[in-house]
N, C-alpha and C positions, 0 to 999 in steps of 0.2 A: 499236231505234227504226227505223221504216220510213223509206225515202228518199222525200221528196216531190219530184216533178219528175224531170228527167233526172239520173242520177248521174254523177259524175266519177270516173274510175279514175285513181288516183295511186299513186306509190311513196313510202312514208313509213317511215323507219327500216328499210329492207330488205323491207318487206311491201307487197304489192299490195292496195289497198283500193278499194272503190267507195263514195264518200261523197256527201252532198248538198252543194249550193252553200254553205249556211250553215257546215257543218263545214269545207269547203275554204277558205273565207275566213279561218278561224281558224288553219289550218296551212299556208297556201300558201307562206310563207317557207321552210318546211322540207321541203315535198313537191314532187315533180316529176310532171307529167302522164305517165301510163304510156303508152308506145308499145309495142304487142305485138311481140315479137321471136320468131324461130323457136325451137323447143325447144332445150335445152342439149345439142345433139349437134353435133359437128363432122364435116361430110361432106367427104371428100377423094376426088377421082377419080384413079385411077391406071391406067395401062396396064401390065399384067404379061404378058410373053411366056410362052406355054405351048404346046409342041408346034408351033413355027413359026407360031402364030397369035396375034393380039393379042386379049386379053379385057379388058374394062373391069370393074374392081372398085370397089365403093364401100366405103370404110372409115369406120365410125362409131366415135366415141369416146364412151363412156358412163361414168357414175359407178356404182360397185358398189352393190348394194342395202344392204349393212351399213356404209355409209360413216360413219354416226354413231358406231358402236362403235369403228371404227378411229381416227377423229379423236380421240375422247375418251381412248382408251387411250394413244395416242401423245403427246397433250398432257400427260397425267398422268405418263407415263414420263419425259418431258423436264423435268418439274417446273415447267411453265408454268401460270399461272392463265389463266382465260378472258380476262381483261383484257389480259394480256401478249400472248397470241396475237392478240387483236383489234388491238392496237397494231401488231404486226408485219405484219398483213394490211391495215391501214388501213381497218378496218370497225368497227362498234359491237360492244360486248361481247354485246349481245342477239342479234346474228346468230350469233356463235360458239355461244352457248347453244342457239339454235334448231337449228343444225347438229347439235350433240351429242344433242339430243332427237329428231332425225329429223323435226322439223316443217318444216325448210327445207332444200332440196337446193341445194348450191353450184352456181354456174355453172361452166362448163369452166375459165374463167380462175381462179376462186376455188379450184377443185379442184387446178389446177396449182400455185398458190401454197401451198396446204396440203401438197401432196406435197413441195414443196421445203423448206418450213419444218420440217415434222415428220418428214421422211425416211420417207414412207409411199407406198403405191400405192393410190389409190382410183379411178383411171381405167383402163378396160379398152377394148381395141380389138375391135370386132365388124366382120367383113368379110363382105360378101354379093356374089355375082356378079350383075352387071346383066343377067340373062337373064330371059325370061318364064316359065321353068319354075318350078313350085312345089316348094319343098323341104319336108321334114317340119318344119323349124324355123319356116317362115313359113306353115304351113297354117292357114287360118282357115275355119270353116264359114260359109256364107251361109244366109239364110233358105230359099232354094231347096233347099239340101242337106238341111236339116232336114225340110222338107215331103216331099221325095222319100224320105228315110229312113223316115219314119213311114208313107208309103204302101206301102213295101215290106213293112212288118211286118204289114199287114192281110191 
């Protein structure tokens, strides 16, 4: 059903939805207006001494790509139902099911709770030096790079 008028973005049962005013009036007791937050990465600035110089490093914590498999296998190995895990995490069972299906990625706080409850590792640390040099890891093509590449072929 198309939204008539300006939509309202809300969080409802762990999902972010854009709905019309009529629908919002029906669920507003259970929904919260969505306020966009930064991506679920935790950035920490650290100064790490190296060769008598100070280099600034940015450390990012990310969730592994196959988090859904790890969560499900660990839950089953511990003999917990999705409902029991949801109760331990204080979230709805639907959220746990969506984690395990790979449809919903846990926040950093939720991932930490899952790691503690299930004795698993789904958070990884990615560190990058804060310098303007391009590394092969962060190399991205721009439209200009592609145009120049094609001109060289002619």
